[in-house]
mmCIF file of the N, C-alpha and C atoms, coordinates in Angstrom:
data_MODEL
# 
_entry.id   MODEL 
# 
loop_
_atom_site.group_PDB 
_atom_site.id 
_atom_site.type_symbol 
_atom_site.label_atom_id 
_atom_site.label_alt_id 
_atom_site.label_comp_id 
_atom_site.label_asym_id 
_atom_site.label_entity_id 
_atom_site.label_seq_id 
_atom_site.pdbx_PDB_ins_code 
_atom_site.Cartn_x 
_atom_site.Cartn_y 
_atom_site.Cartn_z 
_atom_site.occupancy 
_atom_site.B_iso_or_equiv 
_atom_site.pdbx_formal_charge 
_atom_site.auth_seq_id 
_atom_site.auth_comp_id 
_atom_site.auth_asym_id 
_atom_site.auth_atom_id 
_atom_site.pdbx_PDB_model_num 
ATOM 1   N N  . MET A 1 1  ? 43.490 -19.304 -14.109 1.00 0.00 ? 1  MET A N  1 
ATOM 2   C CA . MET A 1 1  ? 42.087 -19.798 -14.304 1.00 0.00 ? 1  MET A CA 1 
ATOM 3   C C  . MET A 1 1  ? 41.223 -18.634 -14.731 1.00 0.00 ? 1  MET A C  1 
ATOM 4   N N  . ALA A 1 2  ? 41.596 -17.316 -13.869 1.00 0.00 ? 2  ALA A N  1 
ATOM 5   C CA . ALA A 1 2  ? 40.616 -16.219 -14.109 1.00 0.00 ? 2  ALA A CA 1 
ATOM 6   C C  . ALA A 1 2  ? 40.701 -15.673 -15.665 1.00 0.00 ? 2  ALA A C  1 
ATOM 7   N N  . GLN A 1 3  ? 41.567 -15.738 -16.507 1.00 0.00 ? 3  GLN A N  1 
ATOM 8   C CA . GLN A 1 3  ? 41.661 -15.471 -17.843 1.00 0.00 ? 3  GLN A CA 1 
ATOM 9   C C  . GLN A 1 3  ? 40.892 -16.358 -18.638 1.00 0.00 ? 3  GLN A C  1 
ATOM 10  N N  . LYS A 1 4  ? 40.786 -17.584 -18.302 1.00 0.00 ? 4  LYS A N  1 
ATOM 11  C CA . LYS A 1 4  ? 39.788 -18.503 -19.084 1.00 0.00 ? 4  LYS A CA 1 
ATOM 12  C C  . LYS A 1 4  ? 38.607 -18.336 -18.613 1.00 0.00 ? 4  LYS A C  1 
ATOM 13  N N  . GLN A 1 5  ? 38.249 -17.728 -17.692 1.00 0.00 ? 5  GLN A N  1 
ATOM 14  C CA . GLN A 1 5  ? 36.627 -17.270 -17.260 1.00 0.00 ? 5  GLN A CA 1 
ATOM 15  C C  . GLN A 1 5  ? 36.288 -15.961 -17.968 1.00 0.00 ? 5  GLN A C  1 
ATOM 16  N N  . THR A 1 6  ? 37.401 -15.182 -17.977 1.00 0.00 ? 6  THR A N  1 
ATOM 17  C CA . THR A 1 6  ? 37.042 -13.670 -18.630 1.00 0.00 ? 6  THR A CA 1 
ATOM 18  C C  . THR A 1 6  ? 36.838 -14.106 -20.127 1.00 0.00 ? 6  THR A C  1 
ATOM 19  N N  . GLN A 1 7  ? 37.559 -15.071 -20.546 1.00 0.00 ? 7  GLN A N  1 
ATOM 20  C CA . GLN A 1 7  ? 37.461 -15.304 -22.245 1.00 0.00 ? 7  GLN A CA 1 
ATOM 21  C C  . GLN A 1 7  ? 36.223 -16.111 -22.541 1.00 0.00 ? 7  GLN A C  1 
ATOM 22  N N  . HIS A 1 8  ? 35.948 -16.819 -21.638 1.00 0.00 ? 8  HIS A N  1 
ATOM 23  C CA . HIS A 1 8  ? 34.464 -17.733 -21.750 1.00 0.00 ? 8  HIS A CA 1 
ATOM 24  C C  . HIS A 1 8  ? 33.414 -16.841 -21.644 1.00 0.00 ? 8  HIS A C  1 
ATOM 25  N N  . ALA A 1 9  ? 33.390 -15.856 -20.634 1.00 0.00 ? 9  ALA A N  1 
ATOM 26  C CA . ALA A 1 9  ? 32.239 -14.600 -20.644 1.00 0.00 ? 9  ALA A CA 1 
ATOM 27  C C  . ALA A 1 9  ? 32.257 -13.961 -21.864 1.00 0.00 ? 9  ALA A C  1 
ATOM 28  N N  . ARG A 1 10 ? 33.195 -13.630 -22.169 1.00 0.00 ? 10 ARG A N  1 
ATOM 29  C CA . ARG A 1 10 ? 33.473 -12.635 -23.502 1.00 0.00 ? 10 ARG A CA 1 
ATOM 30  C C  . ARG A 1 10 ? 32.856 -13.499 -24.580 1.00 0.00 ? 10 ARG A C  1 
ATOM 31  N N  . ASP A 1 11 ? 33.079 -14.886 -24.948 1.00 0.00 ? 11 ASP A N  1 
ATOM 32  C CA . ASP A 1 11 ? 32.428 -15.788 -25.691 1.00 0.00 ? 11 ASP A CA 1 
ATOM 33  C C  . ASP A 1 11 ? 31.203 -15.717 -25.597 1.00 0.00 ? 11 ASP A C  1 
ATOM 34  N N  . VAL A 1 12 ? 30.492 -15.839 -24.481 1.00 0.00 ? 12 VAL A N  1 
ATOM 35  C CA . VAL A 1 12 ? 29.000 -15.996 -24.307 1.00 0.00 ? 12 VAL A CA 1 
ATOM 36  C C  . VAL A 1 12 ? 28.339 -14.952 -24.772 1.00 0.00 ? 12 VAL A C  1 
ATOM 37  N N  . VAL A 1 13 ? 29.138 -13.868 -24.384 1.00 0.00 ? 13 VAL A N  1 
ATOM 38  C CA . VAL A 1 13 ? 28.339 -12.363 -24.827 1.00 0.00 ? 13 VAL A CA 1 
ATOM 39  C C  . VAL A 1 13 ? 28.523 -12.224 -26.304 1.00 0.00 ? 13 VAL A C  1 
ATOM 40  N N  . ASN A 1 14 ? 29.699 -12.557 -26.989 1.00 0.00 ? 14 ASN A N  1 
ATOM 41  C CA . ASN A 1 14 ? 29.681 -12.527 -28.292 1.00 0.00 ? 14 ASN A CA 1 
ATOM 42  C C  . ASN A 1 14 ? 28.633 -13.315 -29.137 1.00 0.00 ? 14 ASN A C  1 
ATOM 43  N N  . ALA A 1 15 ? 28.368 -14.559 -28.538 1.00 0.00 ? 15 ALA A N  1 
ATOM 44  C CA . ALA A 1 15 ? 27.310 -15.682 -29.092 1.00 0.00 ? 15 ALA A CA 1 
ATOM 45  C C  . ALA A 1 15 ? 26.199 -15.045 -28.975 1.00 0.00 ? 15 ALA A C  1 
ATOM 46  N N  . PHE A 1 16 ? 25.762 -14.258 -27.785 1.00 0.00 ? 16 PHE A N  1 
ATOM 47  C CA . PHE A 1 16 ? 24.299 -13.631 -27.606 1.00 0.00 ? 16 PHE A CA 1 
ATOM 48  C C  . PHE A 1 16 ? 24.389 -12.473 -28.441 1.00 0.00 ? 16 PHE A C  1 
ATOM 49  N N  . LYS A 1 17 ? 25.353 -11.764 -28.688 1.00 0.00 ? 17 LYS A N  1 
ATOM 50  C CA . LYS A 1 17 ? 25.261 -10.578 -29.718 1.00 0.00 ? 17 LYS A CA 1 
ATOM 51  C C  . LYS A 1 17 ? 24.838 -11.284 -31.152 1.00 0.00 ? 17 LYS A C  1 
ATOM 52  N N  . GLU A 1 18 ? 25.460 -12.342 -31.532 1.00 0.00 ? 18 GLU A N  1 
ATOM 53  C CA . GLU A 1 18 ? 25.266 -12.936 -32.797 1.00 0.00 ? 18 GLU A CA 1 
ATOM 54  C C  . GLU A 1 18 ? 23.758 -13.203 -33.144 1.00 0.00 ? 18 GLU A C  1 
ATOM 55  N N  . LYS A 1 19 ? 23.013 -13.292 -32.320 1.00 0.00 ? 19 LYS A N  1 
ATOM 56  C CA . LYS A 1 19 ? 21.700 -13.511 -32.122 1.00 0.00 ? 19 LYS A CA 1 
ATOM 57  C C  . LYS A 1 19 ? 20.786 -12.296 -32.277 1.00 0.00 ? 19 LYS A C  1 
ATOM 58  N N  . LEU A 1 20 ? 21.371 -11.102 -31.926 1.00 0.00 ? 20 LEU A N  1 
ATOM 59  C CA . LEU A 1 20 ? 20.761 -10.001 -32.048 1.00 0.00 ? 20 LEU A CA 1 
ATOM 60  C C  . LEU A 1 20 ? 20.889 -9.386  -33.274 1.00 0.00 ? 20 LEU A C  1 
ATOM 61  N N  . SER A 1 21 ? 20.000 -8.419  -33.584 1.00 0.00 ? 21 SER A N  1 
ATOM 62  C CA . SER A 1 21 ? 19.969 -7.450  -34.845 1.00 0.00 ? 21 SER A CA 1 
ATOM 63  C C  . SER A 1 21 ? 21.073 -6.273  -34.628 1.00 0.00 ? 21 SER A C  1 
ATOM 64  N N  . ARG A 1 22 ? 21.513 -5.941  -35.827 1.00 0.00 ? 22 ARG A N  1 
ATOM 65  C CA . ARG A 1 22 ? 22.252 -4.811  -35.468 1.00 0.00 ? 22 ARG A CA 1 
ATOM 66  C C  . ARG A 1 22 ? 21.619 -3.631  -34.824 1.00 0.00 ? 22 ARG A C  1 
ATOM 67  N N  . SER A 1 23 ? 20.216 -3.246  -34.985 1.00 0.00 ? 23 SER A N  1 
ATOM 68  C CA . SER A 1 23 ? 19.784 -2.354  -34.148 1.00 0.00 ? 23 SER A CA 1 
ATOM 69  C C  . SER A 1 23 ? 19.762 -2.997  -32.610 1.00 0.00 ? 23 SER A C  1 
ATOM 70  N N  . GLY A 1 24 ? 19.505 -4.026  -32.596 1.00 0.00 ? 24 GLY A N  1 
ATOM 71  C CA . GLY A 1 24 ? 19.394 -4.550  -31.102 1.00 0.00 ? 24 GLY A CA 1 
ATOM 72  C C  . GLY A 1 24 ? 20.741 -4.404  -30.311 1.00 0.00 ? 24 GLY A C  1 
ATOM 73  N N  . ILE A 1 25 ? 21.748 -4.561  -31.019 1.00 0.00 ? 25 ILE A N  1 
ATOM 74  C CA . ILE A 1 25 ? 23.030 -4.344  -30.542 1.00 0.00 ? 25 ILE A CA 1 
ATOM 75  C C  . ILE A 1 25 ? 23.233 -2.990  -30.190 1.00 0.00 ? 25 ILE A C  1 
ATOM 76  N N  . ASP A 1 26 ? 22.907 -2.065  -31.345 1.00 0.00 ? 26 ASP A N  1 
ATOM 77  C CA . ASP A 1 26 ? 22.747 -0.746  -30.721 1.00 0.00 ? 26 ASP A CA 1 
ATOM 78  C C  . ASP A 1 26 ? 22.027 -0.190  -29.679 1.00 0.00 ? 26 ASP A C  1 
ATOM 79  N N  . HIS A 1 27 ? 21.126 -0.721  -29.787 1.00 0.00 ? 27 HIS A N  1 
ATOM 80  C CA . HIS A 1 27 ? 19.982 -0.503  -28.611 1.00 0.00 ? 27 HIS A CA 1 
ATOM 81  C C  . HIS A 1 27 ? 20.551 -0.836  -27.086 1.00 0.00 ? 27 HIS A C  1 
ATOM 82  N N  . VAL A 1 28 ? 21.324 -1.982  -27.200 1.00 0.00 ? 28 VAL A N  1 
ATOM 83  C CA . VAL A 1 28 ? 21.890 -2.498  -26.027 1.00 0.00 ? 28 VAL A CA 1 
ATOM 84  C C  . VAL A 1 28 ? 22.751 -1.823  -25.515 1.00 0.00 ? 28 VAL A C  1 
ATOM 85  N N  . GLY A 1 29 ? 23.842 -1.376  -26.350 1.00 0.00 ? 29 GLY A N  1 
ATOM 86  C CA . GLY A 1 29 ? 25.107 -0.698  -25.864 1.00 0.00 ? 29 GLY A CA 1 
ATOM 87  C C  . GLY A 1 29 ? 26.252 -1.336  -25.526 1.00 0.00 ? 29 GLY A C  1 
ATOM 88  N N  . GLN A 1 30 ? 27.423 -0.894  -25.816 1.00 0.00 ? 30 GLN A N  1 
ATOM 89  C CA . GLN A 1 30 ? 28.674 -1.701  -25.372 1.00 0.00 ? 30 GLN A CA 1 
ATOM 90  C C  . GLN A 1 30 ? 28.624 -1.662  -23.741 1.00 0.00 ? 30 GLN A C  1 
ATOM 91  N N  . LYS A 1 31 ? 28.032 -0.712  -23.025 1.00 0.00 ? 31 LYS A N  1 
ATOM 92  C CA . LYS A 1 31 ? 28.151 -0.643  -21.655 1.00 0.00 ? 31 LYS A CA 1 
ATOM 93  C C  . LYS A 1 31 ? 27.566 -1.905  -21.011 1.00 0.00 ? 31 LYS A C  1 
ATOM 94  N N  . HIS A 1 32 ? 26.428 -2.155  -21.659 1.00 0.00 ? 32 HIS A N  1 
ATOM 95  C CA . HIS A 1 32 ? 25.660 -3.317  -20.961 1.00 0.00 ? 32 HIS A CA 1 
ATOM 96  C C  . HIS A 1 32 ? 26.229 -4.309  -21.325 1.00 0.00 ? 32 HIS A C  1 
ATOM 97  N N  . PHE A 1 33 ? 26.672 -4.691  -22.780 1.00 0.00 ? 33 PHE A N  1 
ATOM 98  C CA . PHE A 1 33 ? 27.277 -5.894  -22.915 1.00 0.00 ? 33 PHE A CA 1 
ATOM 99  C C  . PHE A 1 33 ? 28.600 -6.066  -21.901 1.00 0.00 ? 33 PHE A C  1 
ATOM 100 N N  . ASP A 1 34 ? 29.252 -5.135  -21.780 1.00 0.00 ? 34 ASP A N  1 
ATOM 101 C CA . ASP A 1 34 ? 30.207 -5.355  -20.724 1.00 0.00 ? 34 ASP A CA 1 
ATOM 102 C C  . ASP A 1 34 ? 29.707 -5.673  -19.303 1.00 0.00 ? 34 ASP A C  1 
ATOM 103 N N  . GLU A 1 35 ? 28.943 -5.024  -18.773 1.00 0.00 ? 35 GLU A N  1 
ATOM 104 C CA . GLU A 1 35 ? 27.978 -5.303  -17.586 1.00 0.00 ? 35 GLU A CA 1 
ATOM 105 C C  . GLU A 1 35 ? 27.461 -7.004  -17.471 1.00 0.00 ? 35 GLU A C  1 
ATOM 106 N N  . LEU A 1 36 ? 27.168 -7.281  -18.829 1.00 0.00 ? 36 LEU A N  1 
ATOM 107 C CA . LEU A 1 36 ? 26.726 -8.658  -18.829 1.00 0.00 ? 36 LEU A CA 1 
ATOM 108 C C  . LEU A 1 36 ? 27.702 -9.596  -18.618 1.00 0.00 ? 36 LEU A C  1 
ATOM 109 N N  . GLN A 1 37 ? 28.765 -9.579  -19.477 1.00 0.00 ? 37 GLN A N  1 
ATOM 110 C CA . GLN A 1 37 ? 30.065 -9.971  -19.034 1.00 0.00 ? 37 GLN A CA 1 
ATOM 111 C C  . GLN A 1 37 ? 30.731 -10.279 -17.624 1.00 0.00 ? 37 GLN A C  1 
ATOM 112 N N  . LEU A 1 38 ? 30.430 -8.853  -17.242 1.00 0.00 ? 38 LEU A N  1 
ATOM 113 C CA . LEU A 1 38 ? 31.085 -9.153  -15.693 1.00 0.00 ? 38 LEU A CA 1 
ATOM 114 C C  . LEU A 1 38 ? 30.194 -10.135 -15.033 1.00 0.00 ? 38 LEU A C  1 
ATOM 115 N N  . LEU A 1 39 ? 28.742 -10.097 -15.083 1.00 0.00 ? 39 LEU A N  1 
ATOM 116 C CA . LEU A 1 39 ? 27.666 -10.760 -14.327 1.00 0.00 ? 39 LEU A CA 1 
ATOM 117 C C  . LEU A 1 39 ? 28.097 -12.476 -14.739 1.00 0.00 ? 39 LEU A C  1 
ATOM 118 N N  . ILE A 1 40 ? 28.451 -12.415 -16.098 1.00 0.00 ? 40 ILE A N  1 
ATOM 119 C CA . ILE A 1 40 ? 28.508 -14.211 -16.371 1.00 0.00 ? 40 ILE A CA 1 
ATOM 120 C C  . ILE A 1 40 ? 29.882 -14.307 -15.741 1.00 0.00 ? 40 ILE A C  1 
ATOM 121 N N  . GLU A 1 41 ? 30.915 -13.623 -15.710 1.00 0.00 ? 41 GLU A N  1 
ATOM 122 C CA . GLU A 1 41 ? 32.081 -13.998 -15.052 1.00 0.00 ? 41 GLU A CA 1 
ATOM 123 C C  . GLU A 1 41 ? 31.889 -14.149 -13.547 1.00 0.00 ? 41 GLU A C  1 
ATOM 124 N N  . SER A 1 42 ? 31.190 -13.423 -13.107 1.00 0.00 ? 42 SER A N  1 
ATOM 125 C CA . SER A 1 42 ? 30.826 -13.537 -11.466 1.00 0.00 ? 42 SER A CA 1 
ATOM 126 C C  . SER A 1 42 ? 30.111 -14.725 -11.475 1.00 0.00 ? 42 SER A C  1 
ATOM 127 N N  . ALA A 1 43 ? 29.223 -15.225 -12.159 1.00 0.00 ? 43 ALA A N  1 
ATOM 128 C CA . ALA A 1 43 ? 28.321 -16.437 -12.187 1.00 0.00 ? 43 ALA A CA 1 
ATOM 129 C C  . ALA A 1 43 ? 29.364 -17.703 -12.306 1.00 0.00 ? 43 ALA A C  1 
ATOM 130 N N  . ILE A 1 44 ? 30.421 -17.567 -12.918 1.00 0.00 ? 44 ILE A N  1 
ATOM 131 C CA . ILE A 1 44 ? 31.392 -18.610 -13.319 1.00 0.00 ? 44 ILE A CA 1 
ATOM 132 C C  . ILE A 1 44 ? 32.347 -18.814 -12.235 1.00 0.00 ? 44 ILE A C  1 
ATOM 133 N N  . ASP A 1 45 ? 32.840 -17.990 -11.549 1.00 0.00 ? 45 ASP A N  1 
ATOM 134 C CA . ASP A 1 45 ? 33.627 -17.545 -10.370 1.00 0.00 ? 45 ASP A CA 1 
ATOM 135 C C  . ASP A 1 45 ? 32.821 -18.532 -9.307  1.00 0.00 ? 45 ASP A C  1 
ATOM 136 N N  . ALA A 1 46 ? 31.698 -17.790 -9.081  1.00 0.00 ? 46 ALA A N  1 
ATOM 137 C CA . ALA A 1 46 ? 30.508 -18.380 -8.124  1.00 0.00 ? 46 ALA A CA 1 
ATOM 138 C C  . ALA A 1 46 ? 30.777 -19.938 -7.929  1.00 0.00 ? 46 ALA A C  1 
ATOM 139 N N  . ALA A 1 47 ? 30.467 -20.417 -9.156  1.00 0.00 ? 47 ALA A N  1 
ATOM 140 C CA . ALA A 1 47 ? 30.310 -21.799 -9.679  1.00 0.00 ? 47 ALA A CA 1 
ATOM 141 C C  . ALA A 1 47 ? 31.576 -22.717 -9.289  1.00 0.00 ? 47 ALA A C  1 
ATOM 142 N N  . VAL A 1 48 ? 32.862 -22.072 -9.671  1.00 0.00 ? 48 VAL A N  1 
ATOM 143 C CA . VAL A 1 48 ? 33.964 -22.602 -9.531  1.00 0.00 ? 48 VAL A CA 1 
ATOM 144 C C  . VAL A 1 48 ? 34.311 -22.769 -7.980  1.00 0.00 ? 48 VAL A C  1 
ATOM 145 N N  . PHE A 1 49 ? 34.055 -21.622 -7.317  1.00 0.00 ? 49 PHE A N  1 
ATOM 146 C CA . PHE A 1 49 ? 34.261 -21.400 -5.945  1.00 0.00 ? 49 PHE A CA 1 
ATOM 147 C C  . PHE A 1 49 ? 33.722 -22.412 -5.198  1.00 0.00 ? 49 PHE A C  1 
ATOM 148 N N  . LEU A 1 50 ? 32.024 -22.761 -5.360  1.00 0.00 ? 50 LEU A N  1 
ATOM 149 C CA . LEU A 1 50 ? 31.501 -23.830 -4.600  1.00 0.00 ? 50 LEU A CA 1 
ATOM 150 C C  . LEU A 1 50 ? 31.649 -25.099 -5.205  1.00 0.00 ? 50 LEU A C  1 
ATOM 151 N N  . GLU A 1 51 ? 32.347 -25.266 -6.124  1.00 0.00 ? 51 GLU A N  1 
ATOM 152 C CA . GLU A 1 51 ? 32.798 -26.811 -6.598  1.00 0.00 ? 51 GLU A CA 1 
ATOM 153 C C  . GLU A 1 51 ? 34.312 -27.025 -5.798  1.00 0.00 ? 51 GLU A C  1 
ATOM 154 N N  . LEU A 1 52 ? 34.947 -25.963 -5.736  1.00 0.00 ? 52 LEU A N  1 
ATOM 155 C CA . LEU A 1 52 ? 36.137 -26.296 -5.074  1.00 0.00 ? 52 LEU A CA 1 
ATOM 156 C C  . LEU A 1 52 ? 36.029 -26.442 -3.470  1.00 0.00 ? 52 LEU A C  1 
ATOM 157 N N  . ASP A 1 53 ? 35.096 -25.761 -3.068  1.00 0.00 ? 53 ASP A N  1 
ATOM 158 C CA . ASP A 1 53 ? 34.596 -25.915 -1.545  1.00 0.00 ? 53 ASP A CA 1 
ATOM 159 C C  . ASP A 1 53 ? 34.003 -27.306 -1.297  1.00 0.00 ? 53 ASP A C  1 
ATOM 160 N N  . ARG A 1 54 ? 33.448 -27.688 -2.178  1.00 0.00 ? 54 ARG A N  1 
ATOM 161 C CA . ARG A 1 54 ? 32.876 -29.084 -2.112  1.00 0.00 ? 54 ARG A CA 1 
ATOM 162 C C  . ARG A 1 54 ? 33.982 -29.974 -2.240  1.00 0.00 ? 54 ARG A C  1 
ATOM 163 N N  . VAL A 1 55 ? 35.023 -29.945 -2.959  1.00 0.00 ? 55 VAL A N  1 
ATOM 164 C CA . VAL A 1 55 ? 36.140 -30.981 -3.241  1.00 0.00 ? 55 VAL A CA 1 
ATOM 165 C C  . VAL A 1 55 ? 37.143 -30.913 -2.010  1.00 0.00 ? 55 VAL A C  1 
ATOM 166 N N  . ALA A 1 56 ? 37.134 -29.684 -1.429  1.00 0.00 ? 56 ALA A N  1 
ATOM 167 C CA . ALA A 1 56 ? 38.007 -29.324 -0.060  1.00 0.00 ? 56 ALA A CA 1 
ATOM 168 C C  . ALA A 1 56 ? 37.309 -30.382 0.825   1.00 0.00 ? 56 ALA A C  1 
ATOM 169 N N  . ASP A 1 57 ? 35.827 -30.038 1.050   1.00 0.00 ? 57 ASP A N  1 
ATOM 170 C CA . ASP A 1 57 ? 35.332 -30.931 2.216   1.00 0.00 ? 57 ASP A CA 1 
ATOM 171 C C  . ASP A 1 57 ? 35.452 -32.375 1.939   1.00 0.00 ? 57 ASP A C  1 
ATOM 172 N N  . GLN A 1 58 ? 35.558 -32.797 0.731   1.00 0.00 ? 58 GLN A N  1 
ATOM 173 C CA . GLN A 1 58 ? 35.698 -34.244 0.212   1.00 0.00 ? 58 GLN A CA 1 
ATOM 174 C C  . GLN A 1 58 ? 37.279 -34.605 0.651   1.00 0.00 ? 58 GLN A C  1 
ATOM 175 N N  . MET A 1 59 ? 38.134 -33.966 0.655   1.00 0.00 ? 59 MET A N  1 
ATOM 176 C CA . MET A 1 59 ? 39.531 -33.936 0.831   1.00 0.00 ? 59 MET A CA 1 
ATOM 177 C C  . MET A 1 59 ? 39.558 -34.013 2.404   1.00 0.00 ? 59 MET A C  1 
ATOM 178 N N  . GLU A 1 60 ? 38.916 -33.385 3.152   1.00 0.00 ? 60 GLU A N  1 
ATOM 179 C CA . GLU A 1 60 ? 39.225 -33.075 4.442   1.00 0.00 ? 60 GLU A CA 1 
ATOM 180 C C  . GLU A 1 60 ? 38.416 -34.535 5.070   1.00 0.00 ? 60 GLU A C  1 
ATOM 181 N N  . ASN A 1 61 ? 37.451 -34.957 4.513   1.00 0.00 ? 61 ASN A N  1 
ATOM 182 C CA . ASN A 1 61 ? 36.772 -36.240 5.018   1.00 0.00 ? 61 ASN A CA 1 
ATOM 183 C C  . ASN A 1 61 ? 37.731 -37.412 4.675   1.00 0.00 ? 61 ASN A C  1 
ATOM 184 N N  . LEU A 1 62 ? 38.269 -37.444 3.545   1.00 0.00 ? 62 LEU A N  1 
ATOM 185 C CA . LEU A 1 62 ? 39.318 -38.445 3.006   1.00 0.00 ? 62 LEU A CA 1 
ATOM 186 C C  . LEU A 1 62 ? 40.240 -38.676 4.132   1.00 0.00 ? 62 LEU A C  1 
ATOM 187 N N  . ALA A 1 63 ? 40.965 -37.464 4.534   1.00 0.00 ? 63 ALA A N  1 
ATOM 188 C CA . ALA A 1 63 ? 42.168 -37.311 5.247   1.00 0.00 ? 63 ALA A CA 1 
ATOM 189 C C  . ALA A 1 63 ? 41.806 -37.826 6.359   1.00 0.00 ? 63 ALA A C  1 
ATOM 190 N N  . GLU A 1 64 ? 40.709 -37.434 7.074   1.00 0.00 ? 64 GLU A N  1 
ATOM 191 C CA . GLU A 1 64 ? 40.053 -37.914 8.517   1.00 0.00 ? 64 GLU A CA 1 
ATOM 192 C C  . GLU A 1 64 ? 40.047 -39.291 8.395   1.00 0.00 ? 64 GLU A C  1 
ATOM 193 N N  . THR A 1 65 ? 39.335 -40.071 7.479   1.00 0.00 ? 65 THR A N  1 
ATOM 194 C CA . THR A 1 65 ? 39.277 -41.292 7.299   1.00 0.00 ? 65 THR A CA 1 
ATOM 195 C C  . THR A 1 65 ? 40.605 -42.187 7.060   1.00 0.00 ? 65 THR A C  1 
ATOM 196 N N  . ILE A 1 66 ? 41.587 -41.814 6.444   1.00 0.00 ? 66 ILE A N  1 
ATOM 197 C CA . ILE A 1 66 ? 42.951 -42.101 6.396   1.00 0.00 ? 66 ILE A CA 1 
ATOM 198 C C  . ILE A 1 66 ? 43.645 -42.032 7.599   1.00 0.00 ? 66 ILE A C  1 
ATOM 199 N N  . ARG A 1 67 ? 43.292 -40.932 8.374   1.00 0.00 ? 67 ARG A N  1 
ATOM 200 C CA . ARG A 1 67 ? 44.281 -40.660 9.781   1.00 0.00 ? 67 ARG A CA 1 
ATOM 201 C C  . ARG A 1 67 ? 43.606 -41.978 10.587  1.00 0.00 ? 67 ARG A C  1 
ATOM 202 N N  . ASN A 1 68 ? 42.254 -41.950 10.812  1.00 0.00 ? 68 ASN A N  1 
ATOM 203 C CA . ASN A 1 68 ? 41.488 -43.112 11.702  1.00 0.00 ? 68 ASN A CA 1 
ATOM 204 C C  . ASN A 1 68 ? 41.984 -44.410 11.024  1.00 0.00 ? 68 ASN A C  1 
ATOM 205 N N  . THR A 1 69 ? 42.185 -44.679 10.055  1.00 0.00 ? 69 THR A N  1 
ATOM 206 C CA . THR A 1 69 ? 42.705 -46.292 9.340   1.00 0.00 ? 69 THR A CA 1 
ATOM 207 C C  . THR A 1 69 ? 44.207 -46.313 9.893   1.00 0.00 ? 69 THR A C  1 
ATOM 208 N N  . ALA A 1 70 ? 44.942 -45.228 9.874   1.00 0.00 ? 70 ALA A N  1 
ATOM 209 C CA . ALA A 1 70 ? 46.232 -45.572 10.260  1.00 0.00 ? 70 ALA A CA 1 
ATOM 210 C C  . ALA A 1 70 ? 46.419 -45.724 11.580  1.00 0.00 ? 70 ALA A C  1 
ATOM 211 N N  . GLU A 1 71 ? 45.361 -44.935 12.519  1.00 0.00 ? 71 GLU A N  1 
ATOM 212 C CA . GLU A 1 71 ? 45.609 -45.022 13.916  1.00 0.00 ? 71 GLU A CA 1 
ATOM 213 C C  . GLU A 1 71 ? 45.063 -46.516 14.402  1.00 0.00 ? 71 GLU A C  1 
ATOM 214 N N  . GLN A 1 72 ? 44.151 -47.025 13.731  1.00 0.00 ? 72 GLN A N  1 
ATOM 215 C CA . GLN A 1 72 ? 43.580 -48.522 14.069  1.00 0.00 ? 72 GLN A CA 1 
ATOM 216 C C  . GLN A 1 72 ? 44.806 -49.453 13.535  1.00 0.00 ? 72 GLN A C  1 
ATOM 217 N N  . PHE A 1 73 ? 45.528 -49.155 12.551  1.00 0.00 ? 73 PHE A N  1 
ATOM 218 C CA . PHE A 1 73 ? 46.376 -49.970 12.205  1.00 0.00 ? 73 PHE A CA 1 
ATOM 219 C C  . PHE A 1 73 ? 47.684 -49.942 13.138  1.00 0.00 ? 73 PHE A C  1 
ATOM 220 N N  . ASP A 1 74 ? 47.836 -49.076 14.045  1.00 0.00 ? 74 ASP A N  1 
ATOM 221 C CA . ASP A 1 74 ? 48.894 -49.074 14.932  1.00 0.00 ? 74 ASP A CA 1 
ATOM 222 C C  . ASP A 1 74 ? 48.569 -49.969 16.023  1.00 0.00 ? 74 ASP A C  1 
ATOM 223 N N  . ASP A 1 75 ? 47.248 -50.006 16.143  1.00 0.00 ? 75 ASP A N  1 
ATOM 224 C CA . ASP A 1 75 ? 46.665 -50.983 17.496  1.00 0.00 ? 75 ASP A CA 1 
ATOM 225 C C  . ASP A 1 75 ? 46.993 -52.395 17.525  1.00 0.00 ? 75 ASP A C  1 
# 
């Protein structure tokens, strides 16, 4: 999945570059575009992690509900 996030960040930076003039691109410089890509990638990673953490919490709650239901079923 990290490869997809890298590509998506690259695509966002390229879309941003398309909105700038040639002189704007030259002024910002590739180093800063690379830093922007890393920032975007980090933001994507953080969002994915938070969502996976939320899903994991839901799975834990579901497992507990199933376990409780199974214990009551045995009674």
